[in-house]
N, C-alpha and C positions, 0 to 999 in steps of 0.2 A: 504494500500500500504506500504510494508516494504522496507526500504532502505537496501542496501547491507552492510551498516556500523552498522546496528542495532545489539544489543547484547541481547541474552536471558540468563536469569539466574533463578535458582530455589530459591524461597524464602519461608520462613515459616511464616504463619499468625496465630496469636493467640491473644486472649483477655487478657489484663493485668489490674489489679486494679490500681487506682491512689493512691499511698501510702500516699501522703500528705493529701488527703481527709480523709483517715482512721485515720491518726494521729490527725488531727484537731477535727474530730467528737469524737474520743476516749477521747481526752483531755477535750473537752467541757462536755461530759457525766460524766467524772470523777469529774469535778468541781460541776456539778449539784448534783451528789450523795453526795459529801462532804457537800453541802448546806443542803440537806435533812437530812443527819445524824446529822449535827450540830444542826439543829433546833429541832430534836426529843428529845434531852437531855437537862436538865436544865443548864442554863448558870451561871458561877461563877460571882457574881456581882463585884468582885475585878478586873476581867480581861475584861469582856464584850464579846458581841457576835462577833464583827468584828475581833479582833485578833485570837479568837479561830477558826472562819471560815477561815481566811487567812492561819493559820497553817495547817488545814486539807485540804484546797484547794490545797496546794502544793503537798501533798501526793496524792490527788485525780487526779490532773493533770498528775503527773508522772505515776501513775497506769493506768489511762485511755489511755495515749499515748502508754504505753507498751502493753496493751490489744489490742488496735487498730492496732499496728504493728504486733502482733501475728496473728490476724484475717486476715490482708492483706497478710501476708506470706502464711498462710494456703490456702487462696483463690487463690493466685498466683500459688501455687503448684498444686491445683486441676485444674485450668484452663490451665496450661501448658501441661496437658495430652491431651487436646483437640486441638492440633495444626493441621493445614491443610497445605498442600504445594500447591504452584501455580507457574506458569511460568510467569515471568515478562520480558517485553521487554523494553530495554533501547534504546530510539530513539535518534540518534544524528542528530539534524536538523541544516541545514546551510541556510542562507538567499539566495534567488534566485537572487535578484537584489540589488547590492550595490550602485546604482545611485539614492538614495533617496535625495530629496531636503533638504537643511539644515533647521533646526528649526528656526522659526522666533522669534526674541527677542521681548518681550512685550514693 
């Protein structure tokens, strides 16, 4: 049952990736790659493993976030071509009876 005050509008529906997920996963993968690469090479005993890993983890994090953002943008571009249109009805509802009893206090 449609009300005479209902409005119809045309909307576009499309899937979009969640950019935050791509950025977080990309950053985590970048840190994991930095850990693997750091552990493959011999460690300078004067510096130690921790500082070297921390240094390379910064670059891995930034690189992973950038790669995740690029992948999300490419996926967003591909999915934007698959948009569909639909008609949405905006229903404006009004209460039928304003004589409701007041709410009881606890």
